[in-house]
N, C-alpha and C positions, 0 to 999 in steps of 0.2 A: 393655527386654533384647533384645540382639541378637547377631548373630554379627559379631565383629571381623574375623577371619581365618579361613581354612582351608589345612591344609599336609599335604603327604603327601612319601613318599619311597618308592621302590621298593627300596631298600636298608637294611639294618639299620645306619642311622649315628644319632648322638645327635639331630641337628637335623634338621628337616623343612622344606622350602621352601614358601612360601605360592605358593598357586595360585590361579586363578580359581574354579574350584569343585571340590568334591569330590561323588563319589556313594558314597552309604552303602547298603550291601547287607545285607538282613535276615539275621541271624545270621552274618555274615561279617565286617564292618566296612567301612573304607574302601578301595573299590575301588583297585588298583594301589598299595596300601601293603604295606611288607612285614610289618607286624603283623596284617595280614587274615587270617582264618582261623575256621574253627568250633572249632579246638583250638588251644593255645597256641602263639604265635608268637614270644615273647620269647624270646631265646636262653639265658637264664639258668633261665628255667620249662620249656623243651624239655629240658633236662638232667635235671631233677628228674620230670617225667612228660608226654612228647610227647602222651599221649592225653586229658590233661585239657582242659575245655572252657576256651574263651577268654573270659575274663572282661573281659579288657583289649583289645577291640576298638577302642574310640575312647578317645582321650586329650584330655581338655578342661583347659584352665587359663584363670582370668580375667585379662583386660588390667589390670584394677586391680594384680593382683601386681607386675607390671611398672612402673607407675608408683610403687610403694612401694620397688621394688628401685632405681629410679634416684635416690630420695632418698638411697639408702645408698652411691651411687657405682658402681652396676651397669647397665649397658646391655644389656638384654635384649629383643628383639624377638620377635613372633610366630614361632612355629615353632623358636625357639632351644633351648627347653626339650623338644622333641621332641613337642609336642602336635599333634593333628589339628585341633583346633577350639579357637579363643580367642574367649572371649565377653566381653561388655560389660554391665554392670547388674545383674550376679547373684553374689552370694557362694556360689560352689559349694562350699566346705568347709563351709558351713553345711546344706547338702542332706541328707536321709537316704537311705540304701541303698533303692532301689527307686523313686526319683523318675523320673519321666517327662520328659524335656527332649524339646520338639517344636520342631524345627529347620526353618525354612524353610516351604515348602508341605505337607510330607508327612511328612519324616522323625521318627523318634522314636528316642531313644536312652534306655535303661533305666540308671540309676546303679548300678554295683556296688560301687566302694570308691575307696579311696586309691591312688595310685601312692606307691611308696616312694622316696624321694630316694636316689642312689648316687652314689658319689665321682667318678662322670664328670662331674659337674656342675661340680667344680672345675676340669675340664679347658676348660671354656667360658669361665669367668672365675674365677680364684683368689679365695677367699673367699666364692663364692656358696652353696655348699652351708652354710655356717653361717647364712646368712639365710634359708634355706627349711626347715632342720631345727633343730628346738629343743625345749626343755622346757618346760611350764608350771609353776606354783609348786607344784602338786600332783605334781609328777614325770612327768606325762603327758606322750609324746613329741607333738609337733606336726610334722606333715609338709604342707608347702605348695608342692607342686609339680604339683598338678592332680588330677583324678578320672578314673577309668576308667568305662566303660560298653559296653553291647552294643546292637547295633541290631537293635530289634524290628519298625522300620517303615522300609524304605528310601526314598531319594529323593535329590534334589540339594540340596546346602548351599553357600550362597556369602555372601562378606562383604556385611553390610548387612541380612541375612535376619534376620527376627523370632525371638525365642526364648521360649517360653513354659513354665514350669515347673509341673508337675501331681504333688503330694505323694501319697505312697502313704497308704493307711489308717492310722490310729494304732491302737497305738503305734509310733512311728518308731524304727528301729534305726539307730545313728549309723555313720558310714562307718569301715570297717575295711580294712586292706590286702588288696588282691586281687594 
């Protein structure tokens, strides 16, 4: 398991540019990213309650999702879906809430929940939203545009850095929207 790409943007745009490294700041998020802050920074959440805690400091997506989308005719690269960290070798969607992701030498991100796909995804590529948002046979909504977390220990994170998963104590809580 490793870090495939790190991405950030100082502005509230849909995609984030890949960079050589990012600095995770405890309780804040990615230094220099528009979504960094102790309170909500996502524009739609600010309208609801600007004093709410920011449970979406770091957005992570697994590289394997891009590979799968490519087989369906969609060319998606790291940062295109707005993630800060693109991972390889771990199924992020199967992790429970509270999982600790150890990134690089010192950084730790605690998983808070799922990202909710929005219609802006079709602005990136027509038909892409349908590929990342669906329903299981039992009617459960399936969201596959990444997971969110908060920085519990800061540090530098670079492409190629190791990623270690530490599960929380049982019983495990499934990922919900944040």
